[in-house]
VOPAGU-2260 file (C-alpha; in pm, 1 decimal, decimal comma):
REM VOPAGU-2260
SITE   aa  ch    i         X         Y         Z
SITE  UNK   A    0   -9336,6   -1605,1   -8577,1
SITE  UNK   A    1   -9151,7   -1277,5   -8623,5
SITE  UNK   A    2   -9098,6   -1248,8   -8248,6
SITE  UNK   A    3   -8957,7   -1600,9   -8235,4
SITE  UNK   A    4   -8709,5   -1524,0   -8514,6
SITE  UNK   A    5   -8594,5   -1204,4   -8339,6
SITE  UNK   A    6   -8547,1   -1395,9   -8014,9
SITE  UNK   A    7   -8339,2   -1666,1   -8188,1
SITE  UNK   A    8   -8124,2   -1402,0   -8359,9
SITE  UNK   A    9   -8062,6   -1226,5   -8029,3
SITE  UNK   A   10   -7956,4   -1553,7   -7865,7
SITE  UNK   A   11   -7715,2   -1623,0   -8152,1
SITE  UNK   A   12   -7558,8   -1284,6   -8106,5
SITE  UNK   A   13   -7512,8   -1349,3   -7737,9
SITE  UNK   A   14   -7348,2   -1682,0   -7813,9
SITE  UNK   A   15   -7079,1   -1525,6   -8034,5
SITE  UNK   A   16   -6731,2   -1539,8   -7880,3
SITE  UNK   A   17   -6598,7   -1226,2   -7721,0
SITE  UNK   A   18   -6310,6   -1229,4   -7967,4
SITE  UNK   A   19   -6552,3   -1158,5   -8252,5
SITE  UNK   A   20   -6651,0    -836,3   -8083,2
SITE  UNK   A   21   -6281,4    -750,5   -8033,9
SITE  UNK   A   22   -6325,8    -688,4   -7664,3
SITE  UNK   A   23   -5967,3    -782,2   -7596,9
SITE  UNK   A   24   -5840,9    -551,8   -7871,4
SITE  UNK   A   25   -6028,7    -240,2   -7768,3
SITE  UNK   A   26   -5775,2      25,2   -7659,0
SITE  UNK   A   27   -5805,4     169,5   -7315,8
SITE  UNK   A   28   -5928,3     526,2   -7312,4
SITE  UNK   A   29   -5636,9     770,5   -7297,6
SITE  UNK   A   30   -5665,1    1067,0   -7062,6
SITE  UNK   A   31   -5668,5    1403,7   -7234,5
SITE  UNK   A   32   -5349,3    1607,3   -7208,2
SITE  UNK   A   33   -5357,9    1924,6   -7006,4
SITE  UNK   A   34   -5275,5    2263,9   -7153,8
SITE  UNK   A   35   -4935,5    2262,6   -6988,5
SITE  UNK   A   36   -4854,0    1924,1   -7143,6
SITE  UNK   A   37   -4973,8    2043,7   -7483,4
SITE  UNK   A   38   -4753,8    2354,3   -7458,1
SITE  UNK   A   39   -4453,4    2149,3   -7347,3
SITE  UNK   A   40   -4505,5    1916,7   -7644,1
SITE  UNK   A   41   -4539,4    2210,0   -7884,0
SITE  UNK   A   42   -4232,3    2387,2   -7741,0
SITE  UNK   A   43   -4022,8    2077,4   -7793,9
SITE  UNK   A   44   -4083,6    2109,1   -8167,3
SITE  UNK   A   45   -3885,6    2433,3   -8192,0
SITE  UNK   A   46   -3512,0    2491,1   -8162,1
SITE  UNK   A   47   -3439,3    2737,9   -7881,3
SITE  UNK   A   48   -3062,9    2675,6   -7860,7
SITE  UNK   A   49   -2965,7    3005,7   -8026,8
SITE  UNK   A   50   -3204,3    3192,6   -7796,1
SITE  UNK   A   51   -3055,9    3017,1   -7495,2
SITE  UNK   A   52   -2701,9    3104,9   -7599,6
SITE  UNK   A   53   -2792,7    3472,8   -7636,6
SITE  UNK   A   54   -2969,8    3464,8   -7301,4
SITE  UNK   A   55   -2662,4    3316,8   -7133,6
SITE  UNK   A   56   -2449,7    3594,4   -7284,1
SITE  UNK   A   57   -2651,9    3854,5   -7093,7
SITE  UNK   A   58   -2492,2    3996,0   -6777,1
SITE  UNK   A   59   -2569,8    3791,1   -6468,5
SITE  UNK   A   60   -2740,8    4085,7   -6300,8
SITE  UNK   A   61   -2980,3    4118,7   -6596,1
SITE  UNK   A   62   -3069,5    3747,9   -6584,2
SITE  UNK   A   63   -3134,2    3786,3   -6212,5
SITE  UNK   A   64   -3371,8    4073,9   -6288,5
SITE  UNK   A   65   -3573,3    3861,8   -6533,5
SITE  UNK   A   66   -3577,3    3570,8   -6289,5
SITE  UNK   A   67   -3536,0    3276,3   -6533,0
SITE  UNK   A   68   -3250,9    3033,6   -6585,3
SITE  UNK   A   69   -3328,8    2957,4   -6950,3
SITE  UNK   A   70   -3543,0    3080,0   -7236,3
SITE  UNK   A   71   -3765,4    2771,0   -7248,4
SITE  UNK   A   72   -3885,0    2825,6   -6892,1
SITE  UNK   A   73   -3951,2    3190,7   -6972,4
SITE  UNK   A   74   -4157,4    3110,7   -7282,7
SITE  UNK   A   75   -4351,3    2836,6   -7101,7
SITE  UNK   A   76   -4427,5    3065,4   -6806,6
SITE  UNK   A   77   -4556,8    3347,8   -7025,5
SITE  UNK   A   78   -4755,7    3106,3   -7242,9
SITE  UNK   A   79   -4926,6    2963,4   -6934,6
SITE  UNK   A   80   -4990,6    3308,5   -6790,3
SITE  UNK   A   81   -4787,1    3222,2   -6480,6
SITE  UNK   A   82   -4498,3    3460,0   -6540,4
SITE  UNK   A   83   -4399,3    3696,7   -6263,5
SITE  UNK   A   84   -4128,9    3955,2   -6229,3
SITE  UNK   A   85   -3830,5    3863,8   -6020,2
SITE  UNK   A   86   -3836,4    3971,4   -5659,0
SITE  UNK   A   87   -3652,9    4295,9   -5599,8
SITE  UNK   A   88   -3674,1    4409,2   -5963,5
SITE  UNK   A   89   -3690,0    4778,1   -5875,0
SITE  UNK   A   90   -3415,3    4735,3   -5618,3
SITE  UNK   A   91   -3200,4    4559,3   -5876,4
SITE  UNK   A   92   -3255,8    4833,1   -6132,7
SITE  UNK   A   93   -3170,7    5096,5   -5873,1
SITE  UNK   A   94   -2852,8    4914,8   -5773,4
SITE  UNK   A   95   -2747,0    4879,9   -6137,6
SITE  UNK   A   96   -2813,1    5250,3   -6203,6
SITE  UNK   A   97   -2617,9    5351,1   -5891,7
SITE  UNK   A   98   -2326,4    5130,3   -5992,1
SITE  UNK   A   99   -2323,1    5285,4   -6342,0
SITE  UNK   A  100   -2322,2    5637,2   -6192,7
SITE  UNK   A  101   -2034,5    5553,4   -5957,1
SITE  UNK   A  102   -1836,3    5408,8   -6245,7
SITE  UNK   A  103   -1897,8    5723,9   -6450,8
SITE  UNK   A  104   -1794,4    5955,4   -6168,6
SITE  UNK   A  105   -1480,0    5749,1   -6116,5
SITE  UNK   A  106   -1392,6    5791,8   -6484,1
SITE  UNK   A  107   -1427,6    6169,8   -6447,1
SITE  UNK   A  108   -1219,0    6193,8   -6129,9
SITE  UNK   A  109    -904,3    6283,3   -6324,2
SITE  UNK   A  110   -1088,2    6567,1   -6499,7
SITE  UNK   A  111   -1203,0    6711,4   -6167,6
SITE  UNK   A  112    -844,9    6688,3   -6039,0
SITE  UNK   A  113    -712,9    6877,7   -6342,6
SITE  UNK   A  114    -987,1    7140,6   -6302,1
SITE  UNK   A  115    -892,1    7181,2   -5937,3
SITE  UNK   A  116    -526,8    7222,2   -6039,9
SITE  UNK   A  117    -631,0    7490,8   -6288,6
SITE  UNK   A  118    -812,7    7682,7   -6015,3
SITE  UNK   A  119    -513,7    7656,4   -5780,7
SITE  UNK   A  120    -279,4    7795,6   -6048,2
SITE  UNK   A  121    -515,1    8086,9   -6105,5
SITE  UNK   A  122    -490,9    8165,6   -5735,7
SITE  UNK   A  123    -114,6    8111,1   -5706,7
SITE  UNK   A  124     -13,3    8307,0   -6015,4
SITE  UNK   A  125     -57,3    8679,1   -5959,3
SITE  UNK   A  126    -182,2    8930,9   -6210,7
SITE  UNK   A  127     164,9    9002,4   -6342,8
SITE  UNK   A  128     194,3    8653,6   -6489,0
SITE  UNK   A  129    -102,3    8650,9   -6721,8
SITE  UNK   A  130      92,1    8477,9   -6999,0
SITE  UNK   A  131     212,1    8197,9   -6773,2
SITE  UNK   A  132    -137,8    8155,3   -6632,6
SITE  UNK   A  133    -286,8    8132,2   -6980,9
SITE  UNK   A  134     -32,8    7873,0   -7092,9
SITE  UNK   A  135     -83,6    7664,0   -6777,4
SITE  UNK   A  136    -462,1    7685,4   -6819,0
SITE  UNK   A  137    -434,3    7580,7   -7184,4
SITE  UNK   A  138    -216,6    7281,6   -7094,0
SITE  UNK   A  139    -461,7    7169,2   -6825,5
SITE  UNK   A  140    -748,4    7211,1   -7068,5
SITE  UNK   A  141    -561,2    7003,7   -7327,0
SITE  UNK   A  142    -512,1    6723,3   -7075,2
SITE  UNK   A  143    -885,3    6726,6   -7002,4
SITE  UNK   A  144    -957,1    6713,5   -7376,0
SITE  UNK   A  145    -741,9    6402,4   -7412,7
SITE  UNK   A  146    -921,3    6235,0   -7123,2
SITE  UNK   A  147   -1263,1    6331,8   -7262,0
SITE  UNK   A  148   -1173,5    6203,8   -7608,1
SITE  UNK   A  149   -1106,0    5858,5   -7468,3
SITE  UNK   A  150   -1427,4    5861,3   -7263,5
SITE  UNK   A  151   -1643,0    5972,8   -7557,0
SITE  UNK   A  152   -1486,3    5710,7   -7784,8
SITE  UNK   A  153   -1594,3    5448,7   -7530,9
SITE  UNK   A  154   -1947,8    5589,3   -7526,3
SITE  UNK   A  155   -1964,2    5578,3   -7906,6
SITE  UNK   A  156   -1846,3    5218,4   -7909,6
SITE  UNK   A  157   -2098,8    5133,5   -7637,8
SITE  UNK   A  158   -2386,4    5288,9   -7835,5
SITE  UNK   A  159   -2291,8    5123,4   -8164,6
SITE  UNK   A  160   -2254,9    4788,4   -7988,0
SITE  UNK   A  161   -2599,6    4823,0   -7828,8
SITE  UNK   A  162   -2762,9    4888,7   -8167,2
SITE  UNK   A  163   -2576,0    4591,4   -8315,5
SITE  UNK   A  164   -2705,3    4374,5   -8030,0
SITE  UNK   A  165   -3063,4    4484,1   -8105,6
SITE  UNK   A  166   -3012,9    4382,5   -8468,5
SITE  UNK   A  167   -2880,5    4046,3   -8351,7
SITE  UNK   A  168   -3186,1    3994,6   -8132,2
SITE  UNK   A  169   -3415,7    4080,9   -8422,0
SITE  UNK   A  170   -3236,4    3840,3   -8656,8
SITE  UNK   A  171   -3267,4    3574,5   -8387,9
SITE  UNK   A  172   -3636,1    3626,8   -8311,1
SITE  UNK   A  173   -3756,6    3704,2   -8663,6
SITE  UNK   A  174   -3747,7    3354,7   -8820,4
SITE  UNK   A  175   -3915,7    3190,9   -8519,9
SITE  UNK   A  176   -4193,4    3449,6   -8498,6
SITE  UNK   A  177   -4255,8    3436,9   -8873,9
SITE  UNK   A  178   -4278,3    3057,3   -8860,0
SITE  UNK   A  179   -4523,1    3077,8   -8569,7
SITE  UNK   A  180   -4731,3    3333,9   -8760,0
SITE  UNK   A  181   -4753,3    3098,8   -9054,9
SITE  UNK   A  182   -4841,3    2811,7   -8818,8
SITE  UNK   A  183   -5149,2    2995,6   -8689,1
SITE  UNK   A  184   -5266,0    3062,2   -9044,8
SITE  UNK   A  185   -5157,8    3429,1   -9067,0
SITE  UNK   A  186   -4962,3    3378,7   -9387,6
SITE  UNK   A  187   -5020,4    3732,6   -9512,9
SITE  UNK   A  188   -4895,4    3878,5   -9185,2
SITE  UNK   A  189   -4592,1    3647,8   -9197,5
SITE  UNK   A  190   -4511,7    3772,3   -9546,2
SITE  UNK   A  191   -4545,6    4131,8   -9426,4
SITE  UNK   A  192   -4335,4    4084,9   -9112,4
SITE  UNK   A  193   -4029,1    3944,0   -9287,4
SITE  UNK   A  194   -3942,2    4257,3   -9493,3
SITE  UNK   A  195   -4029,1    4469,2   -9190,9
SITE  UNK   A  196   -3767,7    4285,4   -8984,7
SITE  UNK   A  197   -3511,1    4319,0   -9262,4
SITE  UNK   A  198   -3585,7    4691,1   -9301,0
SITE  UNK   A  199   -3545,3    4753,7   -8927,7
SITE  UNK   A  200   -3230,7    4547,2   -8873,8
SITE  UNK   A  201   -3068,8    4650,4   -9200,9
SITE  UNK   A  202   -3163,3    4997,2   -9321,6
SITE  UNK   A  203   -3282,0    5177,9   -9009,1
SITE  UNK   A  204   -3036,8    5032,3   -8758,4
SITE  UNK   A  205   -2756,6    5070,7   -9011,8
SITE  UNK   A  206   -2846,9    5437,5   -9059,9
SITE  UNK   A  207   -2833,5    5500,9   -8686,8
SITE  UNK   A  208   -2508,7    5310,4   -8642,6
SITE  UNK   A  209   -2317,8    5441,0   -8944,7
SITE  UNK   A  210   -2459,5    5792,4   -8990,4
SITE  UNK   A  211   -2640,0    5938,7   -8690,3
SITE  UNK   A  212   -2402,4    5819,4   -8418,2
SITE  UNK   A  213   -2092,6    5947,0   -8606,7
SITE  UNK   A  214   -2275,0    6276,3   -8664,9
SITE  UNK   A  215   -2338,6    6306,9   -8291,8
SITE  UNK   A  216   -1972,7    6228,3   -8222,6
SITE  UNK   A  217   -1862,0    6488,1   -8476,5
SITE  UNK   A  218   -2070,5    6745,9   -8289,1
SITE  UNK   A  219   -1878,6    6652,8   -7973,8
SITE  UNK   A  220   -1546,1    6691,0   -8156,5
SITE  UNK   A  221   -1648,1    7034,4   -8283,1
SITE  UNK   A  222   -1740,7    7134,8   -7928,0
SITE  UNK   A  223   -1394,4    7032,4   -7809,9
SITE  UNK   A  224   -1225,4    7218,4   -8096,0
SITE  UNK   A  225   -1433,6    7525,7   -8027,8
SITE  UNK   A  226   -1328,7    7517,3   -7662,3
SITE  UNK   A  227    -961,1    7485,4   -7756,2
SITE  UNK   A  228    -960,8    7762,4   -8015,2
SITE  UNK   A  229   -1215,1    7986,7   -7847,4
SITE  UNK   A  230   -1408,6    8028,6   -8174,9
SITE  UNK   A  231   -1780,1    8081,5   -8125,3
SITE  UNK   A  232   -1857,4    7980,8   -8484,4
SITE  UNK   A  233   -1821,9    7615,0   -8390,2
SITE  UNK   A  234   -2130,0    7642,5   -8170,6
SITE  UNK   A  235   -2344,8    7719,1   -8475,2
SITE  UNK   A  236   -2217,2    7414,1   -8664,2
SITE  UNK   A  237   -2263,9    7195,6   -8357,6
SITE  UNK   A  238   -2620,0    7320,3   -8313,7
SITE  UNK   A  239   -2692,0    7249,2   -8681,5
SITE  UNK   A  240   -2569,0    6889,7   -8651,0
SITE  UNK   A  241   -2772,9    6829,1   -8336,8
SITE  UNK   A  242   -3083,8    6974,6   -8497,4
SITE  UNK   A  243   -3032,1    6757,8   -8806,8
SITE  UNK   A  244   -2993,8    6441,8   -8595,8
SITE  UNK   A  245   -3309,1    6529,9   -8405,0
SITE  UNK   A  246   -3517,0    6585,8   -8718,3
SITE  UNK   A  247   -3386,3    6275,4   -8895,2
SITE  UNK   A  248   -3458,1    6061,5   -8590,2
SITE  UNK   A  249   -3812,0    6194,3   -8563,6
SITE  UNK   A  250   -3876,8    6153,0   -8935,4
SITE  UNK   A  251   -3748,1    5794,8   -8946,4
SITE  UNK   A  252   -3954,0    5700,2   -8642,0
SITE  UNK   A  253   -4271,0    5853,7   -8786,1
SITE  UNK   A  254   -4230,0    5690,1   -9128,3
SITE  UNK   A  255   -4144,9    5348,7   -8986,1
SITE  UNK   A  256   -4425,6    5341,4   -8730,8
SITE  UNK   A  257   -4681,0    5471,5   -8981,8
SITE  UNK   A  258   -4581,7    5214,0   -9241,8
SITE  UNK   A  259   -4582,3    4936,8   -8981,5
SITE  UNK   A  260   -4929,7    5029,7   -8859,4
SITE  UNK   A  261   -5085,4    5049,6   -9207,1
SITE  UNK   A  262   -4930,6    4721,2   -9318,7
SITE  UNK   A  263   -5036,9    4549,1   -8998,9
SITE  UNK   A  264   -5397,1    4663,8   -9034,6
SITE  UNK   A  265   -5424,8    4547,7   -9396,9
SITE  UNK   A  266   -5254,8    4211,8   -9331,3
SITE  UNK   A  267   -5472,0    4145,0   -9026,5
SITE  UNK   A  268   -5788,0    4195,0   -9232,1
SITE  UNK   A  269   -5676,2    3952,6   -9503,4
SITE  UNK   A  270   -5570,9    3690,1   -9248,0
SITE  UNK   A  271   -5902,2    3719,8   -9064,9
SITE  UNK   A  272   -6098,7    3644,7   -9381,0
SITE  UNK   A  273   -5863,7    3359,7   -9477,8
SITE  UNK   A  274   -5884,4    3187,0   -9139,3
SITE  UNK   A  275   -6262,8    3214,7   -9121,3
SITE  UNK   A  276   -6293,2    3080,3   -9475,8
SITE  UNK   A  277   -6071,6    2784,6   -9390,0
SITE  UNK   A  278   -6278,9    2701,2   -9081,4
SITE  UNK   A  279   -6602,0    2717,2   -9281,0
SITE  UNK   A  280   -6458,6    2498,8   -9556,5
SITE  UNK   A  281   -6346,0    2231,3   -9310,5
SITE  UNK   A  282   -6678,2    2235,6   -9129,4
SITE  UNK   A  283   -6891,0    2204,0   -9442,1
SITE  UNK   A  284   -6677,6    1995,5   -9676,7
SITE  UNK   A  285   -6618,2    1698,0   -9444,5
SITE  UNK   A  286   -6943,3    1517,9   -9358,7
SITE  UNK   A  287   -7002,4    1433,5   -8992,2
SITE  UNK   A  288   -6643,6    1504,1   -8882,0
SITE  UNK   A  289   -6600,9    1853,4   -9026,6
SITE  UNK   A  290   -6693,2    2026,0   -8701,6
SITE  UNK   A  291   -6459,3    1803,2   -8502,9
SITE  UNK   A  292   -6167,8    1871,1   -8737,7
SITE  UNK   A  293   -6234,7    2245,0   -8731,1
SITE  UNK   A  294   -6246,9    2237,1   -8351,2
SITE  UNK   A  295   -5920,2    2043,7   -8332,2
SITE  UNK   A  296   -5759,0    2289,2   -8569,6
SITE  UNK   A  297   -5874,4    2577,6   -8352,4
SITE  UNK   A  298   -5721,0    2409,9   -8046,1
SITE  UNK   A  299   -5387,0    2371,5   -8224,0
SITE  UNK   A  300   -5403,4    2734,5   -8339,7
SITE  UNK   A  301   -5472,6    2850,7   -7986,4
SITE  UNK   A  302   -5175,2    2661,7   -7847,1
SITE  UNK   A  303   -4946,6    2795,9   -8120,2
SITE  UNK   A  304   -5081,6    3145,3   -8064,4
SITE  UNK   A  305   -4988,9    3125,5   -7695,9
SITE  UNK   A  306   -4636,9    3016,9   -7787,8
SITE  UNK   A  307   -4606,0    3298,7   -8043,6
SITE  UNK   A  308   -4704,0    3565,8   -7793,6
SITE  UNK   A  309   -4480,3    3416,9   -7525,3
SITE  UNK   A  310   -4188,9    3401,3   -7770,2
SITE  UNK   A  311   -4251,8    3767,0   -7855,2
SITE  UNK   A  312   -4234,9    3865,3   -7488,5
SITE  UNK   A  313   -3918,2    3658,5   -7444,0
SITE  UNK   A  314   -3754,7    3828,8   -7743,7
SITE  UNK   A  315   -3843,6    4171,4   -7602,9
SITE  UNK   A  316   -3691,1    4081,5   -7266,3
SITE  UNK   A  317   -3384,9    3943,4   -7443,0
SITE  UNK   A  318   -3335,4    4264,5   -7641,6
SITE  UNK   A  319   -3398,7    4485,5   -7338,4
SITE  UNK   A  320   -3145,5    4280,3   -7146,0
SITE  UNK   A  321   -2889,6    4352,8   -7416,0
SITE  UNK   A  322   -2938,7    4730,5   -7409,4
SITE  UNK   A  323   -3029,9    4784,8   -7043,7
SITE  UNK   A  324   -2674,2    4820,9   -6915,7
SITE  UNK   A  325   -2554,9    5038,2   -7209,3
SITE  UNK   A  326   -2852,6    5271,7   -7168,3
SITE  UNK   A  327   -2788,0    5299,2   -6795,7
SITE  UNK   A  328   -2422,1    5377,6   -6857,7
SITE  UNK   A  329   -2504,9    5644,7   -7114,6
SITE  UNK   A  330   -2759,3    5807,1   -6883,6
SITE  UNK   A  331   -2521,5    5784,1   -6587,9
SITE  UNK   A  332   -2236,3    5935,2   -6789,8
SITE  UNK   A  333   -2456,3    6226,5   -6895,1
SITE  UNK   A  334   -2553,5    6288,4   -6532,8
SITE  UNK   A  335   -2189,8    6252,5   -6423,5
SITE  UNK   A  336   -2083,5    6512,9   -6681,3
SITE  UNK   A  337   -2344,1    6750,4   -6540,9
SITE  UNK   A  338   -2230,5    6690,9   -6184,2
SITE  UNK   A  339   -1864,4    6734,3   -6279,9
SITE  UNK   A  340   -1947,1    7056,3   -6464,1
SITE  UNK   A  341   -2118,8    7189,8   -6152,9
SITE  UNK   A  342   -1808,7    7109,9   -5944,1
SITE  UNK   A  343   -1562,4    7247,6   -6198,1
SITE  UNK   A  344   -1759,5    7571,9   -6228,0
SITE  UNK   A  345   -1656,2    7653,6   -5870,6
SITE  UNK   A  346   -1280,9    7607,8   -5919,1
SITE  UNK   A  347   -1189,3    7654,6   -6287,0
SITE  UNK   A  348   -1251,0    7891,7   -6573,8
SITE  UNK   A  349   -1567,5    7893,9   -6783,5
SITE  UNK   A  350   -1434,5    7672,8   -7062,3
SITE  UNK   A  351   -1423,5    7351,6   -6861,1
SITE  UNK   A  352   -1786,5    7356,6   -6732,7
SITE  UNK   A  353   -1911,5    7444,6   -7081,4
SITE  UNK   A  354   -1718,6    7158,4   -7238,5
SITE  UNK   A  355   -1850,2    6909,8   -6982,5
SITE  UNK   A  356   -2207,2    7033,1   -7037,9
SITE  UNK   A  357   -2165,7    6984,0   -7413,1
SITE  UNK   A  358   -2039,9    6629,3   -7354,6
SITE  UNK   A  359   -2347,2    6562,4   -7141,3
SITE  UNK   A  360   -2564,5    6665,2   -7438,0
SITE  UNK   A  361   -2369,7    6431,6   -7667,8
SITE  UNK   A  362   -2430,4    6141,3   -7428,9
SITE  UNK   A  363   -2802,0    6222,9   -7425,1
SITE  UNK   A  364   -2815,1    6214,5   -7805,0
SITE  UNK   A  365   -2638,4    5876,4   -7806,6
SITE  UNK   A  366   -2887,6    5754,8   -7548,2
SITE  UNK   A  367   -3173,9    5875,6   -7770,0
SITE  UNK   A  368   -3037,4    5690,4   -8076,6
SITE  UNK   A  369   -3012,7    5359,9   -7890,9
SITE  UNK   A  370   -3348,8    5408,8   -7718,1
SITE  UNK   A  371   -3529,5    5485,6   -8046,6
SITE  UNK   A  372   -3397,5    5169,5   -8214,5
SITE  UNK   A  373   -3493,2    4965,2   -7906,6
SITE  UNK   A  374   -3841,3    5120,6   -7908,0
SITE  UNK   A  375   -3887,4    5033,8   -8275,6
SITE  UNK   A  376   -3789,3    4675,5   -8196,1
SITE  UNK   A  377   -4039,8    4652,2   -7911,4
SITE  UNK   A  378   -4323,1    4799,9   -8119,9
SITE  UNK   A  379   -4244,6    4568,1   -8411,9
SITE  UNK   A  380   -4255,6    4261,6   -8188,5
SITE  UNK   A  381   -4576,9    4395,2   -8033,4
SITE  UNK   A  382   -4733,9    4418,6   -8379,2
SITE  UNK   A  383   -4631,8    4060,1   -8455,0
SITE  UNK   A  384   -4783,7    3946,7   -8125,9
SITE  UNK   A  385   -5111,4    4116,7   -8219,0
SITE  UNK   A  386   -5124,2    3945,3   -8557,7
SITE  UNK   A  387   -5297,4    3614,4   -8610,4
SITE  UNK   A  388   -5522,1    3638,7   -8307,2
SITE  UNK   A  389   -5848,9    3612,4   -8499,1
């Protein structure tokens, strides 16, 4: 009897209309999105217009070196692990460096001409006209000083502008990277990174731009004054300023990097515990579906983590693109001063080669100031990229 009842029930179930089962309403299975589609969807949720505008403001030769037309393509390529350096990168860097050196030598052509004129007057004027020779040499030296003053003012403006550009890149990248850090669950690291960005772009960069660079320029002015007056005491003051700039730069770098490292280590530990606790809570608090939700959350975190790291690389390339040409020009000008000093030493008196050598040192100090701020930026972004990956 029980078997007969089961058979009748089974037949009744088979006789039910298909509509009762909702066969017609069952959705078709959707294909799973690929990683590239997931990244494209996630990238569309962020505003990259300010990044794109800054990228377009880079020199065309720098954009050709990076090999991307826009920032979105760059971030997507690095997130997918398909990024590659542009073809002829080393050749492009070499061509840019050579062009900067030629431009620097062209700017110093007038100084070499004046030095040559000084040597010719020393030969033409005999020993009985020492006073006339000294006056003519002083006038030629004064002309060279005027030319050098204009050149060094341009180098100071170039250095200050490069540091300001680094600050602009940091202010541009900071909010996006902090938001991405919070999105992957690294809230403690995000809270630590924000004051670090403000400290770098405000206090440290401001100190370099408003104090150290003018100090370096003042050392150059004292070198020029010492050459005009012939007073050796100026060399001691100039050496003191250079030594002070060197020690302050080293101290700031050590304090900043040490503080950044300690804060990063402590924040990473707190975030690691928080993320693991959140995963455990989701897995255990939701019956049956807790593991699925935790796995989905991990997938979203992984995608966001890829975007964060790719955005960090893009911000580094953006900042390096801003300071690449200024650094090349500063290095090329320093080398051009050395080359001009070597030429002038053969045809003029000792004052001109010494002055040009001092100006080469000033350019190197300006190069060091810009390079140190750029290095701090790169290391800060690198720390942010390392955060949240737990």
